[in-house]
All heavy atoms as an XYZ file, in Angstrom:
1047
protein
N      74.167     91.697     88.051
C      75.404     90.952     88.048
C      76.558     91.942     87.955
O      76.465     92.968     87.305
C      75.440     89.976     86.874
C      76.705     89.172     86.855
S      76.849     87.809     85.675
C      75.681     88.072     84.434
N      77.656     91.595     88.630
C      78.847     92.429     88.664
C      80.032     91.593     88.214
O      80.207     90.477     88.688
C      79.072     92.930     90.093
C      80.290     93.775     90.350
C      80.151     95.120     89.652
C      80.450     93.981     91.842
N      80.843     92.105     87.283
C      82.038     91.398     86.818
C      83.253     92.284     87.082
O      83.286     93.445     86.680
C      81.957     91.055     85.320
C      83.231     90.360     84.862
C      80.749     90.199     85.035
N      84.233     91.746     87.797
C      85.476     92.455     88.098
C      86.624     91.539     87.686
O      86.521     90.325     87.781
C      85.558     92.805     89.600
C      84.392     93.726     89.966
C      86.882     93.458     89.935
C      84.343     94.112     91.416
N      87.752     92.110     87.267
C      88.815     91.287     86.681
C      89.836     90.757     87.675
O      90.976     90.534     87.314
C      89.502     92.031     85.546
C      90.251     93.258     86.021
O      90.100     93.635     87.197
O      90.986     93.831     85.205
N      89.465     90.524     88.928
C      90.336     89.879     89.910
C      89.467     89.372     91.048
O      88.296     89.685     91.121
C      91.411     90.841     90.427
C      90.854     92.156     90.901
C      90.325     92.297     92.175
C      90.837     93.244     90.042
C      89.793     93.503     92.587
C      90.300     94.455     90.459
C      89.774     94.578     91.732
N      90.045     88.598     91.927
C      89.298     88.129     93.086
C      89.044     89.295     94.027
O      89.757     90.286     94.015
C      90.085     87.036     93.809
N      88.009     89.167     94.843
C      87.673     90.257     95.753
C      87.309     89.713     97.125
O      86.868     88.573     97.260
C      86.493     91.056     95.207
N      87.507     90.561     98.115
C      86.999     90.263     99.448
C      85.525     90.663     99.437
O      85.148     91.666     98.835
C      87.761     91.073    100.495
N      84.702     89.860    100.089
C      83.265     90.130    100.088
C      82.718     90.024    101.508
O      83.140     89.173    102.287
C      82.519     89.178     99.126
C      81.050     89.566     99.023
C      82.680     87.736     99.528
C      80.342     88.919     97.851
N      81.818     90.934    101.839
C      81.199     90.944    103.158
C      79.694     91.113    102.999
O      79.228     91.955    102.232
C      81.757     92.096    103.996
O      81.058     92.184    105.229
N      78.966     90.301    103.742
C      77.500     90.379    103.734
C      76.972     91.090    104.970
O      75.763     91.204    105.144
C      76.892     88.974    103.637
C      77.243     88.285    102.357
N      76.609     88.537    101.169
C      78.189     87.368    102.066
C      77.129     87.800    100.210
N      78.105     87.083    100.734
N      77.852     91.549    105.861
C      77.412     92.203    107.101
C      78.070     93.581    107.269
O      78.460     93.966    108.357
C      77.672     91.313    108.311
C      79.135     90.942    108.484
O      79.989     91.434    107.707
O      79.441     90.159    109.393
N      78.178     94.299    106.167
C      78.706     95.669    106.151
C      80.145     95.773    106.645
O      80.534     96.741    107.282
C      77.790     96.607    106.940
C      76.355     96.685    106.413
C      75.508     97.572    107.301
C      76.329     97.191    104.977
N      80.940     94.758    106.368
C      82.371     94.831    106.632
C      82.847     94.269    107.952
O      84.009     94.419    108.292
N      81.992     93.598    108.708
C      82.443     93.014    109.975
C      83.154     91.685    109.753
O      84.124     91.377    110.424
C      81.282     92.836    110.953
C      80.821     94.135    111.516
C      79.635     94.768    111.255
C      81.533     94.997    112.413
N      79.580     95.956    111.936
C      80.721     96.123    112.661
C      82.775     94.928    113.035
C      81.117     97.158    113.496
C      83.168     95.963    113.870
C      82.341     97.061    114.100
N      82.686     90.887    108.829
C      83.358     89.633    108.488
C      83.560     89.598    106.977
O      82.760     90.151    106.219
C      82.541     88.395    108.929
O      81.259     88.415    108.310
C      82.382     88.366    110.447
N      84.629     88.922    106.573
C      85.016     88.903    105.164
C      85.335     87.490    104.706
O      85.753     86.653    105.496
C      86.258     89.774    104.946
C      85.959     91.226    105.128
C      86.041     91.934    106.293
C      85.504     92.128    104.137
N      85.670     93.228    106.077
C      85.331     93.380    104.757
C      85.221     92.014    102.770
C      84.900     94.502    104.061
C      84.795     93.142    102.095
C      84.630     94.366    102.732
N      85.179     87.264    103.425
C      85.596     86.021    102.787
C      86.126     86.394    101.403
O      85.753     87.420    100.836
C      84.424     85.053    102.657
N      86.994     85.546    100.879
C      87.507     85.793     99.529
C      86.576     85.138     98.526
O      86.265     83.962     98.627
C      88.925     85.242     99.376
C      89.920     86.030    100.151
C      90.553     85.649    101.299
C      90.377     87.344     99.860
N      91.377     86.655    101.748
C      91.280     87.708    100.879
C      90.107     88.268     98.852
C      91.925     88.940    100.907
C      90.746     89.498     98.883
C      91.642     89.812     99.897
N      86.125     85.918     97.569
C      85.292     85.402     96.487
C      86.236     85.027     95.355
O      86.911     85.893     94.798
C      84.282     86.459     96.040
C      83.255     85.935     95.103
N      82.241     85.124     95.526
C      83.107     86.092     93.771
C      81.479     84.820     94.491
N      81.992     85.386     93.417
N      86.311     83.747     95.026
C      87.332     83.313     94.053
C      87.019     83.746     92.623
O      85.859     83.866     92.240
C      87.282     81.788     94.166
C      85.895     81.494     94.629
C      85.480     82.649     95.491
N      88.075     83.965     91.834
C      87.876     84.250     90.410
C      87.516     82.957     89.678
O      87.684     81.863     90.205
C      89.242     84.769     89.961
C      90.202     84.115     90.894
C      89.478     83.979     92.214
N      86.995     83.090     88.462
C      86.696     81.909     87.644
C      87.963     81.112     87.355
O      87.980     79.898     87.438
C      86.044     82.314     86.317
C      84.692     82.903     86.490
N      83.637     82.200     87.001
C      84.222     84.137     86.231
C      82.568     82.974     87.036
N      82.900     84.154     86.578
N      89.015     81.796     86.991
C      90.318     81.191     86.740
C      91.353     82.028     87.482
O      91.120     83.201     87.755
C      90.650     81.206     85.247
C      89.680     80.427     84.388
C      90.005     80.617     82.912
O      91.201     80.736     82.573
O      89.066     80.658     82.116
N      92.484     81.430     87.781
C      93.529     82.158     88.493
C      93.865     83.458     87.774
O      94.219     83.461     86.608
C      94.777     81.279     88.618
C      95.833     81.863     89.515
C      95.374     81.955     90.976
O      94.543     81.195     91.435
N      95.924     82.913     91.688
N      93.720     84.575     88.478
C      94.067     85.867     87.906
C      93.055     86.415     86.922
O      93.307     87.417     86.275
N      91.905     85.761     86.805
C      90.888     86.212     85.849
C      89.711     86.823     86.600
O      89.682     86.867     87.822
C      90.394     85.028     84.996
C      91.480     84.341     84.208
C      91.991     85.229     83.111
C      93.063     84.502     82.300
N      93.642     85.308     81.291
N      88.722     87.250     85.863
C      87.555     87.917     86.430
C      86.722     86.984     87.302
O      86.745     85.769     87.135
C      86.687     88.462     85.305
N      85.987     87.567     88.227
C      84.987     86.822     88.962
C      83.639     87.478     88.691
O      83.559     88.638     88.287
C      85.287     86.767     90.462
C      84.941     88.019     91.207
C      83.674     88.200     91.745
C      85.874     89.011     91.372
C      83.356     89.348     92.426
C      85.569     90.168     92.055
C      84.299     90.342     92.581
N      82.606     86.722     88.903
C      81.249     87.225     88.728
C      80.514     87.046     90.036
O      80.610     85.986     90.664
C      80.512     86.442     87.621
O      81.247     86.582     86.406
C      79.111     86.964     87.419
N      79.802     88.063     90.454
C      78.989     87.953     91.658
C      77.546     88.259     91.287
O      77.251     89.305     90.717
C      79.461     88.913     92.752
C      78.654     88.748     94.015
C      78.937     87.706     94.880
C      77.586     89.573     94.304
C      78.187     87.495     96.018
C      76.825     89.378     95.440
C      77.127     88.339     96.292
O      76.372     88.119     97.411
N      76.673     87.343     91.584
C      75.250     87.541     91.340
C      74.567     87.796     92.675
O      74.625     86.968     93.580
C      74.643     86.292     90.659
O      75.365     86.046     89.442
C      73.175     86.523     90.347
N      73.962     88.940     92.789
C      73.286     89.311     94.021
C      72.028     88.472     94.210
O      71.272     88.242     93.266
C      72.903     90.794     93.989
C      74.087     91.703     93.979
C      74.700     92.071     92.787
C      74.614     92.188     95.163
C      75.801     92.900     92.782
C      75.713     93.012     95.170
C      76.313     93.376     93.974
N      71.822     88.007     95.452
C      70.591     87.291     95.769
C      69.450     88.306     95.809
O      69.662     89.493     96.023
C      70.704     86.590     97.124
C      71.794     85.537     97.191
C      71.767     84.782     98.517
N      71.646     85.662     99.680
C      72.618     85.883    100.577
N      73.790     85.301    100.445
N      72.422     86.680    101.606
N      68.239     87.828     95.630
C      67.086     88.732     95.630
C      66.925     89.464     96.954
O      66.477     90.613     96.985
C      65.805     87.957     95.303
C      65.679     87.629     93.841
C      64.301     87.082     93.491
O      63.312     87.522     94.117
O      64.234     86.246     92.594
N      67.302     88.815     98.061
C      67.136     89.432     99.378
C      68.306     90.320     99.777
O      68.279     90.964    100.823
C      66.909     88.361    100.441
C      68.114     87.437    100.621
O      68.884     87.254     99.659
O      68.275     86.893    101.726
N      69.358     90.392     98.952
C      70.527     91.211     99.282
C      70.309     92.651     98.840
O      70.032     92.918     97.679
C      71.785     90.670     98.600
C      72.329     89.444     99.242
C      73.606     88.979     98.586
O      73.718     89.012     97.348
O      74.498     88.570     99.340
N      70.441     93.551     99.798
C      70.358     94.973     99.470
C      71.718     95.648     99.613
O      71.960     96.671     98.997
C      69.344     95.696    100.381
O      69.717     95.506    101.743
C      67.938     95.158    100.145
N      72.603     95.061    100.439
C      73.930     95.637    100.631
C      74.968     94.529    100.697
O      74.845     93.602    101.488
C      73.987     96.440    101.919
C      73.109     97.664    101.903
C      73.223     98.429    103.196
C      72.308     99.643    103.153
N      72.362    100.418    104.390
N      75.977     94.634     99.849
C      77.112     93.715     99.847
C      78.355     94.573     99.670
O      78.370     95.482     98.842
C      77.009     92.682     98.699
C      78.258     91.828     98.615
C      75.773     91.821     98.859
N      79.367     94.328    100.464
C      80.629     95.068    100.327
C      81.624     94.217     99.544
O      81.836     93.048     99.871
C      81.214     95.381    101.705
S      80.187     96.449    102.719
N      82.224     94.799     98.538
C      83.294     94.165     97.772
C      84.526     95.047     97.904
O      84.436     96.269     97.839
C      82.909     94.044     96.297
C      81.672     93.190     96.004
C      81.228     93.384     94.572
C      81.970     91.734     96.271
N      85.671     94.428     98.124
C      86.897     95.199     98.316
C      88.091     94.442     97.765
O      88.067     93.219     97.642
C      87.098     95.477     99.806
N      89.137     95.186     97.456
C      90.383     94.591     96.996
C      91.053     93.845     98.143
O      91.694     92.828     97.959
C      91.327     95.678     96.439
C      92.689     95.111     96.100
C      90.702     96.329     95.225
N      90.898     94.358     99.348
C      91.478     93.769    100.549
C      90.439     93.886    101.654
O      89.499     94.672    101.549
C      92.743     94.535    100.935
O      93.334     93.971    102.080
N      90.608     93.115    102.720
C      89.707     93.227    103.849
C      89.794     94.644    104.388
O      90.884     95.197    104.505
C      90.111     92.244    104.949
C      90.400     90.804    104.529
C      90.755     89.985    105.757
C      89.232     90.206    103.805
N      88.670     95.243    104.701
C      88.726     96.599    105.236
C      88.979     96.561    106.738
O      88.686     95.567    107.407
C      87.425     97.381    104.962
O      86.353     96.754    105.656
C      87.131     97.450    103.474
N      89.544     97.613    107.255
C      89.752     97.777    108.694
C      89.640     99.261    108.956
O      90.493    100.044    108.538
C      91.130     97.254    109.117
C      91.277     97.125    110.621
C      90.997     95.918    111.257
C      91.674     98.205    111.395
C      91.114     95.790    112.627
C      91.793     98.082    112.768
C      91.518     96.874    113.384
O      91.628     96.753    114.748
N      88.561     99.665    109.610
C      88.284    101.081    109.807
C      88.306    101.425    111.293
O      88.520    100.556    112.142
C      86.915    101.450    109.210
O      85.898    100.729    109.924
C      86.849    101.115    107.721
N      88.044    102.680    111.591
C      88.033    103.123    112.980
C      87.019    102.331    113.808
O      87.266    102.021    114.967
C      87.726    104.622    113.061
C      87.915    105.203    114.448
C      89.343    105.110    114.934
O      90.258    105.481    114.215
N      89.549    104.628    116.146
N      85.897    101.964    113.203
C      84.909    101.188    113.968
C      85.473     99.817    114.355
O      85.131     99.289    115.402
C      83.593    101.055    113.219
C      83.634    100.065    112.097
C      82.295     99.870    111.440
N      82.459     98.823    110.459
C      81.490     98.149    109.924
N      80.258     98.410    110.249
N      81.732     97.212    109.050
N      86.360     99.250    113.543
C      86.982     97.975    113.889
C      87.880     98.109    115.108
O      87.810     97.300    116.032
C      87.811     97.422    112.720
C      86.964     97.017    111.547
O      86.805     97.799    110.612
N      86.417     95.824    111.569
N      88.746     99.122    115.105
C      89.667     99.281    116.236
C      88.898     99.671    117.499
O      89.196     99.189    118.585
C      90.820    100.264    115.916
C      90.373    101.699    115.879
C      91.963    100.089    116.878
N      87.877    100.527    117.369
C      87.067    100.891    118.536
C      86.363     99.669    119.110
O      86.334     99.467    120.326
C      86.038    101.959    118.169
C      86.659    103.312    117.880
O      87.833    103.542    118.262
O      85.966    104.149    117.261
N      85.823     98.831    118.248
C      85.144     97.612    118.687
C      86.125     96.658    119.366
O      85.815     96.052    120.398
C      84.493     96.922    117.484
O      83.946     95.687    117.851
N      87.331     96.529    118.798
C      88.335     95.639    119.372
C      88.712     96.077    120.784
O      88.725     95.280    121.716
C      89.585     95.587    118.485
C      90.737     94.874    119.135
C      90.699     93.499    119.316
C      91.832     95.578    119.594
C      91.751     92.831    119.943
C      92.889     94.926    120.210
C      92.839     93.550    120.385
N      89.036     97.366    120.962
C      89.454     97.827    122.284
C      88.297     97.826    123.286
O      88.521     97.596    124.477
C      90.143     99.184    122.209
C      91.575     99.076    121.766
C      91.988     99.610    120.569
C      92.514     98.416    122.548
C      93.311     99.490    120.145
C      93.835     98.285    122.150
C      94.234     98.833    120.950
N      87.088     98.047    122.829
C      85.930     97.956    123.724
C      85.782     96.526    124.223
O      85.624     96.271    125.416
C      84.665     98.413    123.008
C      83.431     98.355    123.875
C      82.203     98.824    123.125
C      80.978     98.721    124.023
N      79.762     99.122    123.309
N      85.853     95.580    123.298
C      85.749     94.161    123.660
C      86.907     93.751    124.577
O      86.713     93.068    125.582
C      85.754     93.307    122.395
C      85.645     91.832    122.631
C      85.688     91.073    121.313
C      85.807     89.591    121.583
N      86.416     88.864    120.505
N      88.108     94.188    124.253
C      89.284     93.851    125.052
C      89.127     94.373    126.481
O      89.394     93.650    127.446
C      90.542     94.438    124.413
C      91.871     94.100    125.072
C      92.221     92.630    124.841
C      92.978     94.986    124.526
N      88.678     95.613    126.625
C      88.558     96.195    127.960
C      87.429     95.556    128.759
O      87.476     95.522    129.986
C      88.366     97.710    127.882
O      87.156     98.023    127.246
N      86.419     95.011    128.093
C      85.329     94.325    128.792
C      85.727     92.920    129.229
O      85.299     92.439    130.258
C      84.082     94.245    127.903
C      83.412     95.574    127.696
C      82.303     95.524    126.661
O      82.176     94.569    125.901
N      81.500     96.573    126.612
N      86.565     92.271    128.440
C      86.936     90.876    128.708
C      88.137     90.739    129.629
O      88.310     89.720    130.278
C      87.259     90.152    127.398
C      86.071     89.939    126.513
C      86.455     89.257    125.209
O      87.658     89.052    124.956
O      85.529     88.933    124.447
N      88.992     91.750    129.673
C      90.234     91.634    130.435
C      90.456     92.878    131.278
O      89.912     93.939    131.002
C      91.406     91.444    129.475
C      91.250     90.173    128.652
C      92.535     89.837    127.956
N      92.454     88.594    127.244
C      91.972     88.468    126.013
N      91.521     89.490    125.374
N      91.943     87.287    125.429
N      91.285     92.743    132.258
C      91.629     93.877    133.109
C      92.731     94.685    132.425
O      93.908     94.447    132.637
C      92.090     93.375    134.470
C      91.005     92.634    135.226
C      91.501     92.058    136.533
O      92.497     92.566    137.069
O      90.889     91.089    136.985
N      92.323     95.632    131.595
C      93.311     96.440    130.877
C      93.303     97.889    131.338
O      94.114     98.680    130.873
C      93.099     96.386    129.341
C      93.286     94.984    128.829
C      91.752     96.952    128.951
N      92.397     98.264    132.260
C      92.384     99.636    132.750
C      93.729     99.945    133.405
O      94.272     99.153    134.144
C      91.243     99.850    133.741
C      89.843     99.743    133.144
C      88.797     99.888    134.238
C      89.632    100.791    132.075
N      94.260    101.091    133.127
C      95.585    101.445    133.617
C      96.695    100.927    132.723
O      97.860    101.245    132.903
N      96.316    100.117    131.757
C      97.293     99.548    130.827
C      96.984     99.939    129.384
O      97.614     99.460    128.463
C      97.310     98.019    130.930
C      97.677     97.527    132.285
N      98.970     97.519    132.749
C      96.918     97.050    133.287
C      98.992     97.041    133.975
N      97.759     96.755    134.326
N      95.984    100.789    129.210
C      95.531    101.141    127.865
C      95.173    102.622    127.833
O      94.499    103.127    128.717
C      94.315    100.299    127.501
C      93.588    100.773    126.279
C      94.160    100.615    125.030
C      92.352    101.374    126.371
C      93.505    101.059    123.896
C      91.693    101.820    125.246
C      92.261    101.660    124.004
N      95.655    103.311    126.800
C      95.379    104.736    126.664
C      95.232    105.073    125.189
O      96.020    104.633    124.358
C      96.539    105.526    127.264
C      96.461    107.013    127.079
C      97.702    107.687    127.642
O      97.700    107.982    128.848
O      98.661    107.883    126.870
N      94.216    105.836    124.883
C      94.008    106.310    123.510
C      94.261    107.807    123.492
O      93.830    108.534    124.388
C      92.574    106.023    123.061
C      92.253    106.519    121.672
C      90.809    106.223    121.306
C      90.475    106.774    119.921
N      89.063    106.517    119.578
N      94.983    108.278    122.484
C      95.258    109.697    122.345
C      95.183    110.116    120.890
O      94.865    109.313    120.011
N      95.478    111.361    120.629
C      95.476    111.893    119.267
C      96.919    112.137    118.851
O      97.629    112.927    119.484
C      94.651    113.195    119.177
C      94.726    113.779    117.773
C      93.204    112.934    119.570
N      97.359    111.441    117.828
C      98.717    111.586    117.308
C      98.862    112.911    116.565
O      99.818    113.650    116.753
C      99.055    110.412    116.381
C     100.412    110.429    115.720
C     101.510    110.299    116.769
C     100.518    109.292    114.703
N      97.887    113.189    115.703
C      97.901    114.410    114.903
C      96.538    114.545    114.236
O      95.643    113.753    114.491
C      99.007    114.370    113.845
S      98.806    113.032    112.644
N      96.410    115.527    113.377
C      95.199    115.668    112.577
C      95.569    115.481    111.113
O      96.636    115.905    110.669
C      94.548    117.027    112.799
C      93.912    117.140    114.168
C      92.960    118.291    114.213
C      92.254    118.268    115.559
N      91.204    119.275    115.610
N      94.673    114.843    110.386
C      94.897    114.620    108.959
C      94.717    115.925    108.189
O      94.303    116.947    108.749
C      93.918    113.568    108.438
O      92.606    114.116    108.407
N      95.006    115.885    106.906
C      94.805    117.077    106.069
C      93.355    117.544    106.101
O      93.071    118.721    105.938
C      95.225    116.781    104.629
C      96.704    116.622    104.464
C      97.066    116.435    102.995
N      98.468    116.124    102.895
C      98.956    115.088    102.239
N      98.154    114.276    101.605
N     100.250    114.867    102.207
N      92.440    116.592    106.286
C      91.014    116.923    106.366
C      90.567    117.217    107.792
O      89.378    117.238    108.081
C      90.177    115.786    105.781
C      90.411    115.598    104.293
O      90.695    116.603    103.603
O      90.307    114.453    103.822
N      91.539    117.376    108.694
C      91.300    117.707    110.105
C      90.646    116.579    110.898
O      90.025    116.806    111.925
C      90.476    119.001    110.232
C      91.164    120.220    109.644
C      92.561    120.432    110.242
O      92.693    120.550    111.445
N      93.573    120.464    109.392
N      90.791    115.335    110.418
C      90.323    114.192    111.187
C      91.387    113.823    112.195
O      92.575    113.820    111.886
C      90.055    112.991    110.262
C      89.470    111.799    111.000
C      89.189    110.635    110.060
N      90.316    109.761    109.834
C      90.805    108.877    110.710
N      90.303    108.781    111.909
N      91.809    108.101    110.387
N      90.974    113.533    113.424
C      91.933    113.128    114.442
C      92.487    111.746    114.109
O      91.733    110.825    113.825
C      91.281    113.109    115.820
C      90.935    114.500    116.319
C      90.380    114.499    117.725
O      90.003    113.424    118.253
O      90.312    115.589    118.316
N      93.814    111.626    114.120
C      94.488    110.357    113.882
C      94.876    109.801    115.250
O      95.707    110.386    115.949
C      95.741    110.547    112.989
C      96.471    109.227    112.803
C      95.347    111.163    111.647
N      94.265    108.691    115.657
C      94.502    108.197    117.011
C      95.794    107.408    117.151
O      96.354    106.916    116.175
C      93.306    107.277    117.259
C      92.952    106.773    115.900
C      93.265    107.908    114.949
N      96.260    107.325    118.391
C      97.317    106.378    118.742
C      96.866    105.674    120.011
O      96.001    106.145    120.738
C      98.681    107.069    118.945
C      98.801    107.849    120.224
C      99.188    107.228    121.409
C      98.530    109.200    120.252
C      99.295    107.941    122.594
C      98.636    109.929    121.424
C      99.008    109.293    122.596
N      97.457    104.529    120.269
C      97.099    103.717    121.431
C      98.368    103.322    122.159
O      99.341    102.928    121.529
C      96.330    102.463    120.985
C      95.120    102.822    120.163
C      95.205    102.951    118.788
C      93.904    103.070    120.772
C      94.104    103.313    118.025
C      92.796    103.434    120.025
C      92.898    103.555    118.656
O      91.812    103.929    117.919
N      98.356    103.453    123.472
C      99.480    103.024    124.297
C      99.000    101.881    125.173
O      97.917    101.941    125.753
C      99.977    104.173    125.174
C     100.626    105.284    124.375
C     101.106    106.416    125.256
N     102.090    105.927    126.205
C     102.199    106.377    127.454
N     101.414    107.309    127.917
N     103.115    105.890    128.262
N      99.826    100.868    125.282
C      99.500     99.686    126.069
C     100.662     99.380    126.992
O     101.806     99.626    126.649
C      99.261     98.480    125.151
C      98.256     98.670    124.034
C      98.399     97.564    123.016
C      96.855     98.705    124.590
N     100.372     98.813    128.138
C     101.444     98.378    129.029
C     101.377     99.035    130.385
O     100.342     99.522    130.808
N     102.515     99.093    131.074
C     102.618     99.699    132.408
C     102.712    101.212    132.248
O     103.799    101.776    132.278
C     103.835     99.141    133.141
C     103.773     97.662    133.394
C     102.660     97.307    134.373
O     102.309     98.082    135.254
N     102.094     96.131    134.205
N     101.589    101.892    132.108
C     101.581    103.316    131.803
C     101.891    104.194    133.006
O     102.289    105.334    132.853
C     100.232    103.713    131.194
C      99.871    102.948    129.917
C      98.506    103.383    129.417
C     100.917    103.133    128.842
N     101.702    103.677    134.205
C     101.930    104.474    135.402
C     103.342    104.412    135.937
O     103.632    104.983    136.983
N     104.231    103.725    135.265
C     105.610    103.610    135.744
C     106.553    103.498    134.556
O     106.129    103.264    133.432
C     105.757    102.384    136.649
C     105.469    101.066    135.937
C     105.375     99.910    136.914
O     104.772    100.035    137.963
N     105.961     98.793    136.562
N     107.829    103.660    134.818
C     108.839    103.546    133.764
C     108.987    102.071    133.382
O     109.291    101.235    134.227
C     110.179    104.099    134.262
C     111.246    104.181    133.201
C     110.921    105.153    132.070
O     110.149    106.113    132.276
O     111.449    104.941    130.975
N     108.761    101.725    132.113
C     108.862    100.325    131.713
C     110.310     99.858    131.590
O     111.216    100.666    131.376
C     108.190    100.295    130.345
C     108.408    101.668    129.811
C     108.381    102.585    131.002
N     110.501     98.570    131.738
C     111.833     97.991    131.552
C     112.219     98.042    130.067
O     113.365     98.273    129.716
C     111.835     96.547    132.060
C     113.184     95.897    132.041
C     113.130     94.530    132.677
C     114.490     93.866    132.663
N     114.453     92.538    133.276
N     111.243     97.808    129.207
C     111.462     97.828    127.754
C     110.307     98.554    127.088
O     109.208     98.587    127.623
C     111.531     96.408    127.180
C     112.589     95.563    127.786
N     113.910     95.712    127.479
C     112.513     94.570    128.692
C     114.613     94.821    128.168
N     113.784     94.131    128.921
N     110.564     99.100    125.923
C     109.520     99.721    125.108
C     109.540     99.063    123.733
O     110.592     98.690    123.233
C     109.761    101.211    124.915
C     109.627    102.023    126.166
C     109.813    103.507    125.834
N     109.987    104.270    127.035
C     108.994    104.817    127.728
N     107.759    104.656    127.314
N     109.241    105.506    128.812
N     108.361     98.967    123.144
C     108.256     98.388    121.814
C     107.219     99.183    121.026
O     106.175     99.538    121.563
C     107.808     96.935    121.901
C     107.688     96.261    120.558
S     107.040     94.577    120.662
C     108.308     93.772    121.587
N     107.511     99.476    119.787
C     106.585    100.160    118.903
C     106.036     99.141    117.915
O     106.801     98.457    117.231
C     107.292    101.295    118.147
C     106.476    101.968    117.050
C     105.301    102.743    117.674
C     107.357    102.895    116.236
N     104.734     99.024    117.861
C     104.069     98.155    116.892
C     103.182     99.021    116.027
O     102.405     99.828    116.547
C     103.213     97.097    117.600
C     103.934     96.180    118.572
C     102.939     95.342    119.342
C     104.909     95.294    117.820
N     103.285     98.893    114.730
C     102.448     99.681    113.836
C     101.801     98.768    112.806
O     102.279     97.661    112.544
C     103.249    100.768    113.094
O     104.179    100.134    112.209
C     103.988    101.667    114.058
N     100.740     99.264    112.225
C     100.063     98.526    111.153
C      99.374     99.539    110.242
O      99.071    100.658    110.659
C      99.031     97.562    111.732
N      99.184     99.135    109.042
C      98.427     99.883    108.051
C      98.971    101.268    107.750
O      98.526    102.270    108.274
C      96.970     99.998    108.427
C      96.185    100.572    107.260
C      94.736    100.597    107.504
N      94.101    101.171    106.342
C      92.942    101.745    106.356
N      92.267    101.807    107.458
N      92.436    102.236    105.271
N      99.912    101.296    106.861
C     100.420    102.567    106.369
C      99.663    103.015    105.128
O      99.600    104.193    104.827
C     101.908    102.454    106.028
O     102.630    102.158    107.195
N      99.096    102.058    104.397
C      98.366    102.356    103.169
C      97.050    101.582    103.172
O      96.892    100.597    103.883
C      99.191    101.974    101.935
C     100.503    102.678    101.881
N     100.616    103.995    101.521
C     101.745    102.261    102.183
C     101.883    104.351    101.588
N     102.587    103.324    101.988
N      96.117    102.003    102.363
C      94.762    101.454    102.368
C      94.712     99.935    102.157
O      93.896     99.258    102.760
C      93.913    102.145    101.307
N      95.537     99.387    101.315
C      95.467     97.946    101.027
C      96.326     97.108    101.965
O      96.554     95.936    101.721
C      95.848     97.679     99.578
S      94.603     98.278     98.433
N      96.810     97.693    103.051
C      97.627     96.967    104.017
C      96.842     96.658    105.288
O      97.404     96.491    106.355
C      98.876     97.786    104.362
C      99.787     97.984    103.174
C     100.952     98.904    103.473
O     100.963     99.558    104.531
O     101.857     98.980    102.629
N      95.542     96.544    105.160
C      94.686     96.378    106.332
C      94.856     95.029    107.012
O      94.582     94.914    108.204
C      93.214     96.554    105.952
O      92.898     95.637    104.899
C      92.944     97.973    105.499
N      95.306     94.023    106.309
C      95.481     92.710    106.941
C      96.425     92.790    108.131
O      96.266     92.073    109.117
C      95.998     91.682    105.933
C      94.973     91.381    104.856
O      93.816     91.779    104.950
N      95.390     90.698    103.818
N      97.403     93.683    108.073
C      98.333     93.856    109.187
C      97.618     94.332    110.447
O      98.039     94.020    111.562
C      99.430     94.840    108.802
N      96.535     95.073    110.295
C      95.772     95.537    111.458
C      95.136     94.363    112.190
O      95.062     94.351    113.422
C      94.700     96.537    111.027
O      95.295     97.685    110.474
N      94.674     93.366    111.451
C      94.114     92.164    112.082
C      95.207     91.378    112.808
O      94.983     90.834    113.886
C      93.409     91.283    111.042
C      92.131     91.897    110.528
C      92.090     92.536    109.296
C      90.967     91.857    111.283
C      90.913     93.105    108.827
C      89.785     92.423    110.826
C      89.767     93.043    109.595
O      88.599     93.616    109.143
N      96.394     91.331    112.241
C      97.523     90.666    112.897
C      97.882     91.409    114.183
O      98.109     90.795    115.230
C      98.747     90.588    111.953
C      99.975     90.073    112.685
C      98.435     89.702    110.749
N      97.904     92.734    114.127
C      98.212     93.530    115.309
C      97.169     93.309    116.407
O      97.512     93.229    117.589
C      98.310     95.008    114.951
C      98.829     95.935    116.040
C     100.198     95.492    116.538
C      98.883     97.360    115.539
N      95.897     93.166    116.031
C      94.863     92.818    117.011
C      95.220     91.525    117.732
O      95.095     91.417    118.946
C      93.504     92.621    116.327
C      92.634     93.813    116.310
C      91.205     93.484    115.884
O      90.783     92.303    115.971
O      90.509     94.410    115.481
N      95.650     90.524    116.976
C      96.024     89.246    117.573
C      97.195     89.376    118.527
O      97.216     88.741    119.587
N      98.169     90.202    118.184
C      99.324     90.420    119.060
C      98.875     91.073    120.364
O      99.232     90.629    121.451
C     100.398     91.272    118.344
C     101.010     90.482    117.187
C     101.466     91.736    119.323
C     101.866     91.311    116.253
N      98.077     92.129    120.263
C      97.590     92.829    121.453
C      96.717     91.902    122.288
O      96.834     91.856    123.518
C      96.831     94.119    121.067
C      96.137     94.732    122.267
C      97.787     95.116    120.430
N      95.859     91.154    121.652
C      95.013     90.185    122.351
C      95.873     89.191    123.110
O      95.600     88.861    124.264
C      94.113     89.466    121.344
C      92.984     88.720    121.988
O      92.352     89.261    122.926
O      92.724     87.572    121.577
N      96.951     88.729    122.500
C      97.860     87.789    123.156
C      98.610     88.407    124.328
O      98.828     87.757    125.349
N      98.979     89.672    124.194
C      99.673     90.360    125.280
C      98.800     90.409    126.534
O      99.267     90.210    127.653
C     100.086     91.789    124.844
C     101.218     91.704    123.818
C     100.496     92.628    126.049
C     101.537     93.023    123.138
N      97.517     90.647    126.354
C      96.611     90.755    127.494
C      95.900     89.437    127.845
O      95.027     89.415    128.699
C      95.563     91.848    127.241
C      96.125     93.223    127.374
C      96.404     93.977    126.257
C      96.410     93.760    128.618
C      96.926     95.266    126.377
C      96.936     95.022    128.763
C      97.205     95.781    127.619
N      96.300     88.346    127.204
C      95.676     87.054    127.491
C      95.975     86.638    128.941
O      97.065     86.893    129.449
C      96.186     85.987    126.531
N      95.016     86.013    129.558
C      95.182     85.605    130.959
C      96.020     84.334    131.100
O      96.375     83.964    132.190
C      93.815     85.423    131.601
C      93.078     86.729    131.743
C      91.787     86.596    132.459
C      91.151     87.970    132.585
N      89.963     87.987    133.357
N      96.330     83.683    130.005
C      97.134     82.473    130.072
C      98.598     82.777    129.871
O      99.414     81.943    129.647
C      96.636     81.430    129.069
C      96.732     81.908    127.632
O      97.138     83.066    127.400
O      96.405     81.130    126.737
């Protein structure tokens, strides 16, 4: 059994889908009892969003829609640990656009929900409707 003093996001599939595990009382601890068949459960303060999420999103997007020529991944910089920090460009990449817009998400670890919102915006931009 695990007791934590606030509500937590919980995932049973290694972080692909999340649900909020409610506390016993508002702002109080919650208890999670692992099932006998559970070997891995992710608990987090906020929904996680990692590089595998963004890679999966753009892979799915490029398979479902005609985004070739409208999507580019590059390296913005390297982190202190020398990890490549990616950036993504979307739109009319082969010509001068009429307008430009910068969309960003997730400046800090607990701001991952914004990344899911940004996915929805990008998905809507490339929607066929």
